[in-house]
C-alpha positions in Angstrom: -31.5 -15.6 -5.5 -30.8 -12.7 -3.3 -29.9 -9.5 -5.2 -26.3 -8.3 -4.8 -25.7 -5.6 -2.2 -23.0 -4.1 -4.4 -24.1 -4.7 -8.0 -22.2 -4.0 -11.2 -25.0 -2.8 -13.5 -22.6 -2.2 -16.5 -21.0 -5.7 -16.1 -19.6 -7.5 -19.1 -17.1 -10.3 -18.6 -13.6 -8.9 -19.4 -11.9 -12.3 -19.2 -9.5 -10.8 -16.7 -9.3 -11.6 -13.0 -9.9 -9.4 -10.0 -6.8 -9.3 -7.7 -7.0 -8.5 -4.0 -4.2 -7.7 -1.6 -4.2 -6.0 1.8 -2.0 -6.2 4.9 -3.4 -5.5 8.4 -0.7 -4.8 10.9 -1.5 -5.2 14.6 -1.4 -7.2 17.8 -4.0 -10.0 17.7 -5.1 -12.6 20.1 -3.9 -16.2 19.4 -7.5 -17.2 18.7 -10.3 -14.8 17.6 -13.7 -14.8 15.9 -15.4 -12.3 13.8 -19.1 -11.2 14.2 -20.1 -11.8 10.6 -23.4 -10.0 10.9 -22.0 -6.9 12.5 -19.2 -6.6 9.9 -21.4 -7.4 6.9 -19.2 -10.3 5.7 -19.6 -13.9 4.7 -15.8 -14.3 4.9 -13.2 -14.3 2.2 -14.5 -15.4 -1.2 -13.1 -18.6 -2.7 -9.7 -17.9 -4.2 -8.7 -15.4 -1.5 -6.6 -16.5 1.4 -6.3 -14.9 4.8 -2.8 -15.7 6.2 -1.3 -14.7 9.5 2.4 -14.0 10.0 4.6 -12.7 12.7 5.7 -9.2 11.6 9.4 -10.1 12.1 9.1 -13.0 9.6 8.0 -10.8 6.7 10.4 -7.9 7.0 12.9 -9.5 4.6 10.3 -10.1 1.9 11.0 -8.4 -1.4 7.4 -7.2 -1.3 7.4 -6.2 2.3 4.8 -3.3 2.3 6.5 -1.1 4.9 9.9 -1.3 3.1 11.5 0.1 0.0 9.9 2.9 -2.0 6.4 2.3 -0.7 7.6 2.3 2.9 9.4 5.6 2.3 6.2 7.0 0.8 4.2 6.0 3.9 6.9 7.4 6.3 6.8 10.7 4.5 3.1 11.0 4.5 2.4 9.9 8.1 5.5 9.2 10.1 3.5 8.5 13.3 1.2 5.9 11.7 4.2 4.3 9.9 6.0 3.9 13.2 3.0 2.4 14.8 2.6 -0.1 12.0 6.3 -1.0 12.2 6.1 -1.7 15.9 3.3 -4.3 15.7 3.8 -8.0 16.4 1.5 -9.5 13.8 0.4 -9.1 10.2 -2.7 -10.5 8.5 -2.5 -10.7 4.7 -5.5 -11.1 2.5 -4.5 -12.1 -1.0 -6.0 -13.8 -4.0 -7.8 -13.5 -7.3 -11.1 -14.4 -8.7 -12.7 -14.5 -12.2 -14.2 -11.1 -13.2 -17.1 -10.9 -10.8 -20.6 -10.0 -11.9 -21.1 -8.1 -8.6 -18.9 -6.7 -5.9 -20.3 -8.5 -2.9 -17.0 -10.4 -2.6 -15.2 -7.1 -2.2 -17.8 -6.0 0.3 -17.1 -9.2 2.3 -13.4 -8.4 2.3 -14.0 -4.8 3.4 -16.1 -6.1 6.3 -13.5 -8.7 7.3 -10.7 -6.1 7.3 -12.9 -3.8 9.4 -13.3 -6.6 11.9 -9.5 -7.1 12.0 -9.0 -3.4 12.7 -11.4 -3.5 15.6 -9.7 -6.6 17.3 -6.2 -5.3 17.3 -5.3 -3.8 14.0 -3.2 -0.6 14.0 -2.8 0.0 10.3 -4.0 -1.3 6.9 -1.8 -1.2 3.8 -3.5 -1.3 0.4 -0.4 -1.7 -1.9 -2.6 -1.4 -5.0 -3.6 2.1 -4.0 -0.2 2.9 -2.4 -2.1 3.8 0.7 -1.7 3.3 4.5 -4.8 3.8 6.7 -5.2 4.1 10.4 -8.3 2.5 12.0 -10.4 5.6 12.0 -9.6 6.4 8.3 -10.3 2.9 7.3 -13.8 2.8 8.9 -14.7 6.3 7.7 -13.7 5.6 4.1 -14.7 2.0 3.6 -17.1 0.8 6.3 -19.2 3.6 7.8 -21.6 3.5 4.9 -22.7 0.3 3.2 -22.7 2.0 -0.2 -20.2 1.3 -2.9 -18.3 4.3 -4.1 -15.6 3.5 -6.7 -13.5 6.5 -5.8 -12.9 5.1 -2.3 -11.2 2.1 -3.7 -9.1 3.7 -6.4 -6.3 6.3 -6.0 -6.1 9.1 -8.6 -2.6 10.6 -8.6 -0.9 13.5 -10.3 2.8 13.4 -11.2 5.2 15.2 -13.5 5.1 13.8 -17.0 8.7 12.9 -17.6 8.2 12.8 -21.4 6.8 16.4 -21.8 8.0 19.7 -20.4 5.6 21.4 -17.9 3.0 18.6 -18.3 1.3 16.4 -15.8 0.6 12.7 -15.8 -2.7 11.8 -14.2 -3.1 8.1 -13.4 -5.0 5.7 -11.2 -4.0 2.8 -9.1 -6.4 0.1 -7.8 -8.5 -0.9 -10.8 -7.1 -4.4 -10.8 -9.5 -5.1 -7.9 -12.3 -4.8 -10.5 -10.5 -6.9 -13.2 -10.2 -3.7 -15.2 -7.2 -1.6 -16.5 -6.0 1.5 -14.7 -6.1 4.8 -16.4 -3.1 6.9 -17.5 -3.5 10.4 -19.1 -0.3 12.0 -20.3 0.7 15.4 -21.6 -1.8 17.2 -19.4 -1.2 21.0 -19.1 -1.2 21.9 -15.4 -4.3 24.1 -15.8 -6.2 21.0 -17.1 -5.1 18.6 -14.4 -8.5 18.9 -12.6 -10.3 18.1 -15.8 -8.1 15.1 -16.5 -8.6 13.9 -12.9 -12.4 14.1 -13.5 -12.0 12.1 -16.7 -10.0 9.4 -14.9 -12.6 9.3 -12.2 -15.4 8.8 -14.7 -13.6 5.9 -16.4 -12.7 4.4 -13.0 -16.4 4.5 -11.9 -17.7 3.1 -15.2 -15.2 0.2 -15.1 -15.7 -0.5 -11.4 -19.4 -0.9 -12.1 -18.5 -3.5 -14.8 -18.2 -1.4 -17.9 -15.5 -2.1 -20.6 -13.7 0.7 -22.4 -13.1 -0.3 -25.9 -9.7 0.1 -27.5 -9.7 3.1 -29.8 -12.6 4.8 -28.1 -12.8 8.5 -28.9 -13.0 11.1 -26.1 -14.3 14.6 -26.8 -13.8 17.2 -24.1 -15.5 20.6 -24.6 -13.0 23.4 -25.2 -10.2 21.2 -26.4 -8.9 21.6 -30.0 -8.9 17.9 -30.7 -10.3 14.6 -29.4 -8.4 11.9 -27.7 -8.4 8.1 -28.1 -8.0 5.3 -25.7 -5.2 2.8 -26.3 -5.0 -0.5 -24.3 -1.5 -0.8 -23.1 0.9 -2.2 -20.5 1.0 -5.5 -18.6 0.3 -6.8 -15.1 4.1 -6.5 -14.5 4.2 -2.8 -15.4 5.7 -1.2 -12.2 3.9 2.1 -12.8 0.5 0.5 -12.5 1.0 -3.1 -11.5 -1.8 -3.6 -14.0 -2.8 -3.1 -17.6 -3.9 0.5 -18.4 -5.9 2.7 -20.7 -3.4 5.1 -22.2 -4.7 8.5 -23.2 -2.7 11.5 -24.5 -4.1 15.0 -23.9 -4.0 17.0 -27.1 -1.4 19.7 -27.5 
């Protein structure tokens, strides 16, 4: 058996399912083929569908990725790219889920497939799980230029105001459901420790992406803090703040 190109050396079966969802907006030929060798792909793994829509036909969807709050976010971050995406004729959607994979070669296949779509007419790629909109150059540089798996490329780490604590930050991830793992939320973070909390979230994201499982109740000790923290498994797949389960961590006062 050929060794996986993107292994998960820490893998234990979580019993969860990896969920994939991307939209590629562009203008595509009626019939096209992908150079599988060039784009390092075997095609979409079983359980993941690649569907083609006319852009006009999906604008009324409740989950239309260029509409609502997410569309407003994209428009504010990159108005020109948002406009280009909105003006396209077609949309290719990659969507599906698979049992917790022992390696990430299926994800590698999907990255290669999307990279091919970008090169044959794609104008923009939406990753709703990361709340991200990529132009072709950004997509290639971040995901395809190097055939090396870097967890941080596939997971967004965000910082927001903690609505439950004055002058505190909420550090949280989005995108871990691609790995059949919970996202990470760290609450009550003093602004001066936001970078430290981001590094903690990054370490947990990397460990989980490589197949590790963070146990409920795990103690976290950070040098210089007056008390330790503990991980609590929380949330649900319907949680709008993560669209996933999450590891809840409260920074000590």
